[in-house]
Structures are given as C-alpha cells and as structure tokens.
N, C-alpha and C positions, 0 to 999 in steps of 0.2 A: 343800085348794085348791092348784092349780098355777098359777104365774105364768109367763108367756111374754114374751119380749122379741123384738121384730121390728126387724131392722136395715134401714136404707134408705139409699139414696144417690141423689142427683140425677143424677150422671154415669154410674152403672152401669146397664146394661140392666135393665128391670124383671123380665125372665124369669130372671135369674140366681139369684134367691132361690127360685125354684121348682125348680131343678135339684138333683140328688142332692148330699148332703153332701160327697162326695169332690171334685166339681167346684168347690164353693165353697172348699174348702181349697186346691185347686190355684190358684184365682184369686187368693186373698189371698197365697199364697206367691209367686206371680209378681209381684204388686204390691210386696210387701216387698223382693224381690230387685232390682227396678228402682229402688226408692227408695234402697236401701243401696249399690248399686253405685258411684255417684259419690262417696259418702262414703268407702268403702273404698279407692277409687282415690286419693283425695286424701290419706288417711292413710298409704298404703303407697308412694306415689310417691317415688322416690329423688331427692333434690335434685340440681341440676346438679353434676357431679363436682368435687370439690375438686382444683384443679390441683396441689396439693402432696401428694396422697395417694399410695398405692402399691397396685399391683394385680399379682397373680400371673397372668401370661399363660399359663404352662405349668408343670406340675409332674408329674414322672414318676420312679418308682423302679423300676429293673430288677433282677430277681433272676437271677443267672447262677452259673456254677461258681465265680466268685471271691467272691461275696457279694452285697451290695446296692450299687448305684450310683444316685446321684441326679442328675437333670437338671432345671433350673429356669430360668425366665425371668420377670423382674419388670419392671414399667414404673412409673417415678416421675419427678418433676421436682423440682428444687431451687428453693425460694422465695427471695425477696429476702433474708431474714435469713440463710439458709444461704450464699447467694452472697456476702453481705457478710462472713460469718465466714471463708470460704475466701480472700477477697481480703485479709483481715487476717492471713493465715498460720495460721489455726486449722484443723487437719485434722478430717475427719469420719470416724467409724468405723462402718461398716456390718457387721452380723453376720448370717450365715446359720446356722441351728441345726436339727439333725435329731435328734429323739428317737425311737429305735427301740424298739418294744414288741412283746411276744409275747402273743397272745390267751389269756385265761384265762376260761372261762365261770363259774367258781365264785368268782372274786375279781377285784380290779383287775388290769389287764394287767401282765405282768412286764416290767420295764425291762431291755433288752439293753445299750444304751449311748446316750449323748448326745454328739454331736460338733458342733463349731463351726468356722466359717470367718470370720475377721475380715478385712475389706477397708478399708484406710486410704486415704482420698482427700485429697490435698493439692495446693496450687498454689504454684508458684514465680514470683513477679512478674518477677524479673530475666530469667529465661529464657523466661517465658510458657509453661511446660510443666506438664502435669498428671501426677501420679504416683499409681499405685495399688500399695500394698504389701499382699500377701496372706499371712496366717498361717492355715494350715489344719491342724486336728487330724484325721488320718485314722483309720480303724479300726485300723490296725496301730500298735502301740506303738513310739514312737521314730521314726515315719515322717512327722513333721510337715513340711508344705510351707511354705517361706519364699521368697518371690520379690517382686521390685519391677519394675514396668514403667512406662515414660514414654510419654506421649501428647501429641500436638500440640493436641488440642481436648478440651473438657469432655465433649462427646457421646461421643467415643471412650472416655474414661475411665469414664463411666457405663455404657456398653455392656459393658465388661469386668466391672464390678461386678454388673450386672443378669443376666448370663448365667453359669450354673454348669453345667458339663458333666462327666459321668463322675466325680463325686465319690464316692469309696468311703466309705460310712457304716457298713458292717458287713462283717466277714469271713465266709467260708463256714463256718468252724469254729465260729462263734458261733450259727449258725442250725440249726434242726432241720427237715429236709425235710418232716416230717409236720405241722408247725405253721404257723399263719397269723400274719402280722405286719402291723402298721400303723405308719406313720411320721407324727409330728406335726412339720410343717415351719414354721419361723418366720423371717422376714426383718425386720430392724429397724435403726434408727439408734440406736447406743448413746450416749445422752445423758450417761451417767456418765463418759465419756472427755473431755467438754468441759472447758475451764478453768472454775474456779469462777464467775467473773463471768458467763459465758455460761449457766450452769446455772440462774440465778435467773430464774424465770418462764417458762422455755421450755416447760414442760408445758401451759401455758395457751395457747400459740400453735400453731395447727393445722399450720402448715407444718413444724414440727419433729416432728410426729407421723407419722413414717414407720415403720409397724409393721403387719405382716400375717401371718396364719398359716393353714394348711390341713392337713387330714389326707388321707393317700393310702396305698393298699395297693400292694405290689409287683406288677409284672407279670412274666411269664416272659420271659427273654431267652436269647440264645445265648452 
C-alpha cells in the first residue's frame, strides 16, 4: 500500500500543484529566498561605524629595481580617553608593520623579513604644539630613520602618522625575480608603551582599539 500526502495552501494558486515538479521546486526556492533575505540582511548589516576605529583607505606595495616600497593611508580618530591622555602628557605610539613573505606551494610561506615603523605622538601644553617622532627600521641594515617633526594642530600630526609613502620594506637582493610575494600589513596603537596605570582596562574600551591589518601583493613599478 502506498500513502500519498497532498500539500495545500489557501494563498497559493490551485493550479500550482498540478505543474511539473521542477516548477514546484522553483516556487518554494523563491519563497524561501524572499523569507530569508530580510533575516540575512539584519544579521550581516554592519553597525554604524565606530568613530574611534581605524580604516585602511589605501594600501599598495610597488616592486621595482630597488626592492619593495610600501604606500599606505589610514583613517582614524582619537576618542575622549586618548585625547585626555595626550592632554596629560602621555604620548601615544602608533606602529606600522610589514611582514614580507615568499609564496611556497608545498609549505607555509617563507618569511623574508619583518619591518616596523613607530610613530610617537605627543602634545606640549605650554607651546600648544604637536610632535611626531618617527623611528623606522628599513630593509637596509643600519639604515634606520629617526626624525621628529612639530605641528601646529592635531589634524596635521595625525595626517603625518596616517600617510606612509615610499617605505622600503625589502631590498632587491632579498627578492627572487621568478617568485611571488605577499605582504601582511598591520597598523595599530601600541598599548604596551602606555604607563602602567593607563594599561589597566584599556583592552575593554573600544576607543583604544586602533588595530587593522590587510594582505597585499606587490605590483610592478618603474
């Protein structure tokens, strides 16, 4: 004995159940998609942007006769807690890091080198000047860059930190012309450089969480 089950719906046209099986499947697939679309949109919708977050607006690595040069532009704002720390004479240390790796299909990518650029932001209440001190480890041994620049406004100082141009992250002698490379770039606020009292509980405060990373492959340059 065979049992049969007949589906019915008050809202669906009566003729739909007499159509071929393929049409019935398409019908229910469409209904399911229409039902789930609002739910998926609600789950994947990005919240209104955190005003204290950081975003990479541009990231490029150019490969030329001298090696690899990195250009980057970040966008971020300083929240009330960071502004308060600067007003109290506490400097903030921002770090740009480039991890250069060579592709290997049979194993993990081979590490070529990791270079860092530290940018120290400080404020002098007496002179009302902002200062950015840069310490950059380049690809060349013993060719570290150390410089300090004074600015009249915080916006100018942050612009100097946010824009990185022509940063040499690998020498041509370290690269094989026949190989492919990828660079893991990271920009973050180094909380370990804060005075001990400021380090307590900062990880739980979103405005201190300035940390972003991205992967990029070099493009050919002149």
